[in-house]
C-alpha positions in Angstrom: -11.6 7.3 13.6 -13.2 5.1 10.9 -16.2 6.5 9.0 -19.7 5.0 9.3 -20.1 2.3 6.7 -17.8 1.1 3.9 -16.7 3.1 0.9 -17.3 2.1 -2.7 -14.9 -0.8 -2.7 -14.7 -1.9 0.9 -17.8 -3.8 1.8 -16.6 -7.2 0.5 -20.3 -8.3 0.1 -21.8 -10.1 -2.9 -22.9 -6.8 -4.3 -19.5 -5.1 -3.8 -18.6 -3.5 -7.1 -14.9 -4.4 -6.6 -15.4 -8.0 -5.3 -13.4 -9.5 -8.2 -10.7 -6.9 -8.3 -9.5 -6.4 -4.8 -7.9 -9.0 -2.5 -9.6 -9.6 0.9 -8.6 -6.6 3.0 -8.4 -6.1 6.7 -10.8 -3.5 8.2 -7.9 -1.1 8.6 -6.8 -1.6 4.9 -10.4 -1.1 3.8 -10.4 2.2 5.8 -7.2 3.2 4.0 -8.5 2.3 0.6 -11.9 4.0 1.0 -11.1 7.1 3.0 -7.4 7.9 3.3 -5.6 7.0 0.0 -8.2 8.6 -2.3 -7.8 12.0 -0.5 -4.0 11.8 -0.7 -4.2 11.0 -4.4 -6.7 13.9 -4.9 -4.1 16.2 -3.2 -1.4 15.1 -5.7 0.3 12.1 -4.1 1.6 9.5 -6.6 0.2 6.5 -4.8 0.9 3.2 -6.6 0.0 -0.5 -5.9 2.0 -3.7 -6.3 -0.6 -6.4 -5.7 0.9 -9.8 -5.2 -2.3 -11.6 -4.2 -2.8 -13.1 -7.7 0.7 -13.1 -9.2 4.2 -13.9 -8.0 6.0 -11.3 -6.1 8.3 -9.5 -8.5 11.1 -9.4 -5.9 10.1 -6.6 -3.6 10.6 -7.2 0.1 7.6 -7.9 2.4 9.0 -5.2 4.7 7.2 -1.9 3.9 9.5 1.1 3.9 9.8 4.8 3.0 12.8 6.1 1.1 13.5 9.8 1.4 15.9 11.7 -0.9 17.5 8.4 -2.0 19.4 8.4 1.3 17.1 7.9 4.3 15.2 4.6 5.0 12.3 4.2 7.4 10.7 0.8 8.0 6.9 0.7 8.6 5.9 -2.1 10.9 2.4 -3.5 11.0 0.2 -5.9 13.1 -1.4 -8.8 11.3 -4.7 -6.8 11.0 -2.8 -4.1 9.0 -2.7 -1.4 11.7 0.7 0.2 12.0 2.8 -0.5 15.1 5.6 1.9 14.5 8.2 3.4 12.2 11.9 2.7 12.5 14.7 4.8 11.1 17.3 2.5 9.7 20.8 3.5 10.6 23.4 3.1 7.8 21.1 1.3 5.3 22.4 -0.4 2.2 21.0 2.4 0.0 21.7 0.4 -3.2 19.4 -2.4 -2.1 16.6 0.0 -1.3 17.0 1.9 -4.6 16.8 -1.4 -6.5 13.7 -2.4 -4.6 12.1 1.0 -5.3 12.9 0.7 -9.0 11.5 -2.8 -9.1 8.3 -1.7 -7.3 7.8 1.2 -9.7 8.2 -1.1 -12.7 5.6 -3.5 -11.3 3.2 -0.9 -9.8 0.0 0.5 -11.2 -1.5 3.9 -10.1 -4.0 3.6 -7.3 -6.8 5.0 -9.5 -6.2 2.3 -12.1 -6.0 -0.4 -9.4 -9.4 0.7 -8.0 -11.0 1.0 -11.5 
């Protein structure tokens, strides 16, 4: 359930302190940015951002995925509003391709805390 009111960088109003730094976000993405991700980061998760709204895509796929133990791939599928539809375990993935995408994303990413600063 979404909290009452936006967090520090989610209102997207003229007085939003992050107006110039964040792309336009869906309501669900604002919820994640304001209430979910910061808690995960505070708990120790290394959450990083690759923002391609103001620069060319460095070559990472549009398909969001999780890579577990450099062997298991799960695709995350979303609606246009940013809410997740489902997750799909990929049978016999080309692991080399996913490892290369992971490495490219890590080279291009910034920590969430720096992205929000």
